C-alpha positions as CSV (number, residue, x, y, z in Angstrom):
1,M,3.1,-3.4,15.0
2,E,4.1,-6.6,12.0
3,F,2.3,-6.4,9.1
4,D,2.6,-8.2,5.3
5,V,2.8,-6.6,1.6
6,I,0.1,-8.3,-0.1
7,Q,-0.5,-7.9,-4.3
8,G,-4.2,-7.7,-5.0
9,D,-7.9,-6.1,-4.9
10,I,-8.6,-4.8,-1.7
11,A,-12.5,-6.5,-2.8
12,R,-11.5,-9.9,-2.4
13,Q,-9.6,-9.5,0.2
14,G,-10.7,-11.0,3.5
15,A,-10.7,-10.2,6.5
16,D,-12.3,-7.9,10.0
17,V,-12.0,-4.5,8.5
18,L,-11.3,-3.1,4.3
19,V,-10.2,0.2,4.7
20,N,-11.4,2.7,1.4
21,A,-9.0,5.3,0.6
22,A,-12.4,8.4,1.1
23,G,-12.4,11.6,0.2
24,T,-13.9,14.6,2.8
25,S,-17.6,13.3,1.1
26,L,-17.4,9.8,1.7
27,R,-18.4,9.6,-2.0
28,M,-17.4,6.8,-3.2
29,G,-15.8,7.3,-6.7
30,S,-13.0,5.2,-8.6
31,G,-9.4,3.8,-8.1
32,V,-10.1,1.7,-4.4
33,A,-13.8,3.2,-4.0
34,D,-15.0,2.3,-6.8
35,A,-13.5,-1.3,-6.6
36,L,-15.1,-2.1,-3.4
37,R,-19.0,-0.4,-4.2
38,R,-18.5,-3.0,-7.2
39,G,-17.6,-5.6,-4.6
40,A,-20.7,-4.5,-2.1
41,G,-22.9,-3.6,-4.0
42,E,-24.8,-0.2,-3.7
43,G,-26.1,0.2,-0.9
44,I,-22.0,0.4,0.8
45,N,-22.4,4.2,-1.5
46,E,-24.9,4.7,0.2
47,A,-24.5,4.7,3.9
48,A,-21.0,6.4,3.1
49,M,-22.8,8.8,2.4
50,S,-25.3,9.6,5.6
51,K,-22.4,9.7,7.5
52,G,-19.9,12.1,5.5
53,P,-19.5,14.6,5.1
54,V,-16.2,14.5,7.5
55,D,-13.5,16.1,8.2
56,L,-10.1,15.4,5.4
57,G,-7.9,12.5,8.0
58,A,-11.3,10.9,9.8
59,V,-13.0,8.0,9.9
60,A,-16.3,6.6,9.0
61,T,-17.7,3.3,9.1
62,T,-19.9,1.2,7.5
63,D,-20.8,-2.6,6.6
64,A,-19.2,-4.8,4.6
65,Y,-22.3,-5.1,2.6
66,G,-20.8,-7.9,0.3
67,L,-17.6,-7.8,0.8
68,D,-15.7,-10.8,2.5
69,A,-15.6,-8.3,5.7
70,E,-17.2,-7.1,8.6
71,Y,-16.9,-3.2,8.3
72,V,-15.3,-0.9,5.7
73,I,-13.4,2.1,6.9
74,H,-13.5,5.2,4.8
75,A,-10.9,6.6,5.6
76,A,-10.6,10.7,4.7
77,A,-7.6,11.1,3.4
78,M,-8.3,13.1,0.2
79,P,-9.8,16.4,0.2
80,H,-13.3,16.9,-1.8
81,Y,-12.4,20.1,-2.0
82,G,-9.4,23.0,-3.1
83,D,-7.6,21.4,-5.7
84,G,-8.6,17.7,-3.7
85,R,-4.6,17.1,-3.5
86,A,-4.0,14.2,0.0
87,T,-1.3,15.9,2.1
88,A,0.8,13.9,4.3
89,E,-0.9,14.7,7.1
90,S,-3.6,13.7,5.7
91,I,-2.0,10.7,5.6
92,R,-1.4,10.4,8.4
93,D,-4.2,11.0,10.4
94,A,-6.4,8.9,8.0
95,T,-4.1,5.4,9.0
96,R,-3.9,6.3,12.7
97,N,-7.8,6.0,13.2
98,T,-8.1,3.7,10.9
99,L,-5.6,1.3,12.8
100,K,-8.0,2.7,16.7
101,R,-11.4,2.9,15.0
102,A,-10.4,-0.8,14.2
103,D,-9.3,-1.4,17.5
104,E,-12.5,0.1,18.8
105,L,-14.3,-2.2,17.1
106,G,-12.3,-4.8,18.5
107,C,-11.4,-6.0,15.5
108,E,-7.7,-8.6,14.8
109,S,-7.4,-8.3,11.0
110,L,-7.3,-4.9,8.7
111,A,-6.7,-4.5,4.9
112,I,-5.1,-1.0,4.4
113,P,-4.3,0.5,0.8
114,A,-1.5,3.4,-0.4
115,L,-4.5,5.9,1.4
116,G,-4.6,8.8,-0.8
117,C,-2.2,8.3,-3.3
118,G,-4.3,7.5,-6.5
119,V,-6.7,10.4,-7.6
120,A,-5.5,12.2,-5.1
121,G,-1.8,12.3,-6.1
122,F,0.3,11.6,-3.6
123,D,3.8,10.3,-4.0
124,L,3.3,6.4,-3.9
125,R,6.8,6.6,-2.6
126,E,6.5,8.9,0.3
127,G,2.9,7.4,1.5
128,A,3.8,4.4,0.9
129,R,6.0,5.1,3.5
130,I,3.9,7.1,6.0
131,I,1.0,4.4,6.1
132,A,4.5,2.0,7.0
133,E,5.7,4.5,9.9
134,E,2.5,4.5,11.3
135,I,0.9,0.9,11.2
136,D,5.3,-0.1,12.6
137,A,4.8,2.3,15.3
138,Y,1.1,1.5,16.1
139,E,-0.1,-0.1,20.1
140,P,-3.2,-2.5,19.0
141,D,-5.5,-3.6,21.9
142,S,-7.0,-6.2,19.3
143,L,-6.0,-5.6,15.6
144,A,-3.3,-8.9,14.9
145,D,-3.0,-9.5,11.3
146,V,-2.5,-6.4,9.5
147,R,-1.7,-5.7,5.9
148,F,-0.8,-3.3,3.3
149,V,-2.6,-4.3,-0.3
150,A,-1.1,-3.0,-3.6
151,Y,-2.7,-3.6,-7.3
152,S,-0.4,-3.2,-9.3
153,D,3.5,-4.9,-9.8
154,E,4.0,-1.6,-9.4
155,E,2.3,0.3,-6.7
156,F,3.6,-4.1,-5.1
157,E,7.3,-3.0,-5.4
158,T,7.5,0.2,-4.3
159,V,5.2,-0.3,-1.1
160,R,7.2,-3.3,-0.2
161,E,10.4,-1.6,-0.7
162,V,9.4,1.2,1.8
163,A,7.8,-0.8,4.5
164,D,10.6,-3.8,3.9
165,G,13.4,-0.4,5.3
166,V,10.9,1.0,8.1
167,R,10.2,-1.7,9.5
168,S,14.4,-2.8,9.2
169,R,14.7,0.6,11.3
């Protein structure tokens, strides 16, 4: 599936689905979750937590509240137990389950961050490769516009370079 890499704040994206880089408890803490919570209001954190905890790699869906989206998919790439570190498998599963859930909801557009590559400590280059491979290989039913969103200049350059490599295969 075709996808774009863009730079910006995921909470300011307009899409049918915005994806939260969540932990298994679904409590919205720092990083992407904090940006989404600030944009949506505290109700989104309460709604997310009411659906948790979930298994590592699983997803939960909430309303987007004040964000420019219909839904937020909370993708649990990070465990809220043990060392709290994301793994290649958890990132792959969370990405695949996110794409599948968006399709099940009939969504056409989705904005996804670098799941597991912030506070969960997974290497950005490797995490971006996993996410880009999952998006590239996905056969959508309704999804047509997928944006891989990177926040900082450095993150954007890394994600763009990795995604270009995946897409050129």
